[in-house]
N, C-alpha and C positions, 0 to 999 in steps of 0.2 A: 406297367407306371404308374407311379407314386403317388400318395393320396394326397399330396402337396402338391403336383403337379394337373391329378383327375382334379382339384376341385379352382388352382388357377385355367383353367381348357373351361369348364362349368362358368366360373364368372366373367370369363370373358365374353361367350356365347350368349349369357343374358344380357350382357351389356348392349351386343352388338342383333341383338330379340328392340332392344328396349329406344337404344338410341340409334338406331340406323336403319329399324325398321325391317330389314333383314325377314327373308320368309322358310317359314317351316323347311322346307325341300333345301335354300342356302346354307342354313343351322347343319343338315342332315351334314351335305359334303362335309364345311369345314372340319363338324368333328371326325370326322372320317380321318381325312389329311390330319388335322393335326395328333390324329393317337398316333395313326403313322410315322408321323417326325419323331415326338414324344420315343414312344416305342424303339424306334432307334437311337435317341440319346438317352435312354435306357439301357443299351448294348456296350456303352463307353462308359456306363459308369455315372451320366453326368441327365442332371436334371433341368430344367424350362430355364433354370434362375441361374443357374453356370452357362446355360450355351456358350459360344467364340461360331466366331466368322466362318470359320474354320468347320465346325461342327451343323455347321450348317450346308454351308460349298459340299460336301461331305454328303448330305443325307442327298442336296437338289444332284448327284455327281450319281449314287447309285443309281438313283431314278433312273437317270440317261444309260446306264449301265442294264441296266437288266431289260434296257426295249421301253420306256415311256415314249408317248410324245411329246415332246415338245411344251406344243400343248399342256399337258399334262399334270407336265412339270412348275412351268408356268404357273398352272393354277394350285398346285401345291402348296408355292413360294408363295400368291398370293395370301393365301389363309395363316400363312410359319408368320408374311412379312407384319398381316393386320393383331394378329398373337403379340410381337414382340413387341409391336408400337404398343398397346396396349400395357403392355403390365410395365413400356418405360413411362409412360403419361400420367399411369398408377401412381409411380415413383417407387415398385416390386423390383426395379433391376437399375440399375447409373445409370444403363446403354440399352443401344441395337443392334445386337446383332448378324440383323439381317441390311441394316444401312448397307452398306457396301456389296452384296451381294448383286449379280449384277441378272439379269432377267434370260431365260435364256430364248433364244431368238425361233421365234417362231415364223412361220411361213404359214398369213392367214389368205384362202382362197379365195381370187375377187370376186365382189361377192354380179348373177347379174343383175342384172339392165337393160330394157327394153332404149326405143333410141325416142326421142324426142315424135317423131314422124309412129313410132309402130301407139303411146301413150294418145296420140290425138289422136290417130283414127280408130282408134277400140272406146273410144271416152265418146269422140263421137254418132261412132253406128249404137250404144247404147241411151243415146240421149236421142237421137229419130225415133229409137224403136223403142223411147217410155213418151215419144209427145205423139204416136203414131194411133187416133184415134181407135178406141176398143169395144163393146160390147160388154166384153165380158169382162168387168166391174178389176175378179181379185188377180188376170192375170194383167188391170193394165194397172192397178195399185202394186204387183211384185213389179212389175220393170221401171215403178217410179223410185220404188223403194231404194229397189240397184243400182240406178244411172247415181239417187243421190248419195250413196252412200260409195261409189266409185269415185266419184267427183271430190268428195269428203276423203278420201283414202287417200289421194294425190295430189291435196290439196295444200293434204294436213303433215303427211308423215308419217301418220298413227302406228304404233301396233294397230294388231287384226283385234287383238283381245281388247284396248281400249277403243277401237271404233263401236266395235257393234253392239255392246255396255254405252254409250254416252249417255245422258241424261234426254232426257226430254224437254231439257229447257235450256243444252246442250248451245242451240243454231237456235235463234229466232231475225225479227224487222232486227234490225241496226247492228245485226254483229258480231264483231271485228276480232273478236276472237275468244278462243274459247278453254276453261281452265280443264283440264285434261289431268285426268290420276291415273299415275303410269307404274310401275316398279314402286316393289317402296314405301306401294302407297305416300307415294310425292307426288304432289303439284306439279306442273305447268304453264305457263299459256304456251297458247299455238294460233297465231293468227290463222282467221278462214276467209281464203279467196270470197270476189265479189260472185262467179259461176256456182263453187258449191254451195254456197250461202244460199241462195235460188233456184237451185234444183233439189236442196232443203224441203224450204219451203214451201216450193212449186207440190213437194210429196205431202207431209203435213196436211197441206189444204185437200188432199184426196183420200187422207188417210181422214182429218173428222169427219168428212163429206157422206163416207159411207161406211160412219158410224162403224168398225171394228176398232179392237186396241185400246176403247176407251176406258182412260186416266190411268192406261201406261205407262209406269215412270222412266221408262226407256224412248229412246229417240225413234227408232228402228225394230218399233213391236215383231215380235211372229209368238205364231200358237208352239212354239217348244216349252222346255220344259221348266230351261229359264227366261221365257220368257220374252227372251231379244231373239233377232239372227242368228242362229249359234257359228262361227270359223270356218268351223266346214261347210256349212251351205254357203255362202257370199261366197268359198272358195272356188267352192263346184261351177257356179253360176261366174264367175271371172272366165276357169280356164274354159266358159261352153261359147262364151262371149267371143272371148281367145279364135277359141275353133273356128267358129264359122267366119271369122276377116281372112285366115289361112294364117297365121301366127300359134306357133307349137304353141302345149297346152301346158309341154315337159317350163317351157321358157318362162310363162306366166305364171305368180301365182301372187298373195297380198303384201310376202315379205319381198317381194319382187317387183313392186309399183312403188314401196314405202325405199327400197335401193332408191330408184327412177329420181322420186324427189329426194333426195339428197346429193344424187346425183348432177341434174340435171341444175339444183337449184348451183354448188361449184361451178359446175359448167362454164354457167351466166356471172360470175363473180363474186357470189356466197364466202362468207367470212366459213371460214371450219367449227370456229369457235361456236357460231349465232347457230350449225347446222349441229351440230352436238349438243346448245336447249334445243332444240324442235321437232328431238330426235328424241330428248329425254336419256341421253349418254353420264350416264358419272364420272365412269375416264375419257377421256378423249382420247386417249388410245385405241377402245371401240370403235370408235367413229375415223379415224387414220385408215380407216380398211380403204378409206375412198380419193387415197392422196394419190394414184393413179390418174385426174381427176385432175386430180391440181398441177399434175405435172408434164399432162398436156398440157394447161393453159398457159402452164411457166415456157414450155419452153416457145410456142406461138408468138409467149408476149415477141420474149425475143430478139424470136426470127421477124416480127414486126416492127421494131420498136428499136434494138442495139444497132444503132452505125458501122457499124462491121459488119454485119452476118450476111450481107449478100457477098463478103470480098468472097 
């Protein structure tokens, strides 16, 4: 890699860190992918400022020939696109050679999704357990907390990392929506329904009465190193609750409930762009894994309303 190419990559990564709030892991991945690309160009006697569309296409074709999965090819092309877009925007070169390069076709697996009935059974059982009078204050508090977390997760579609680290004041009486800090330190507004809000408030009242975790900055505090319920602990409780209802634990996880949130919204007429905003997806392409739901809905729409559908 020439010094000039190294400098260009370094400048781009610095901009991505500051302007796009890219995480350290993202920057490391970008650097590795771009180093491979620049090494390929060097083998052709080229640098970043004189690479053309055919060179980019040849690099991606080489990845395919070496047996790299389409998802890996697409990820590396994405890093290259971002770099060349940056160089073009900054006036380092007069064009973007990636503009006409097609994205490798990937076959993303459909997300696992629980049915509305399964989610309803799960939440009803957990809420019933939380409402059961208990002499063991610690167990009563644990059940109320789990019920509040489960209601909040399905009502909002949060990532589990976002759920467990919610600040103490995120949900109060009258809260209709909460501000959630997601990936890349980007904030988004997420509505919270009446049932979830009521479950959280009931839990917080129990917590206050218990005198535990006074002054904790977290909505769902716990005696962990982080100071809040861990992702692993919540996932374990979720699988245990599912197993007690005869639902396979392999079918249930916090991420599956996030998928259920999105799929059930779309089934009931929500717009894909709205779901993208609620999930905190930067790219609509990520949200498009749910288009199978839209396909079924559109087919039903045509069957129900097209004048020739019964011919």
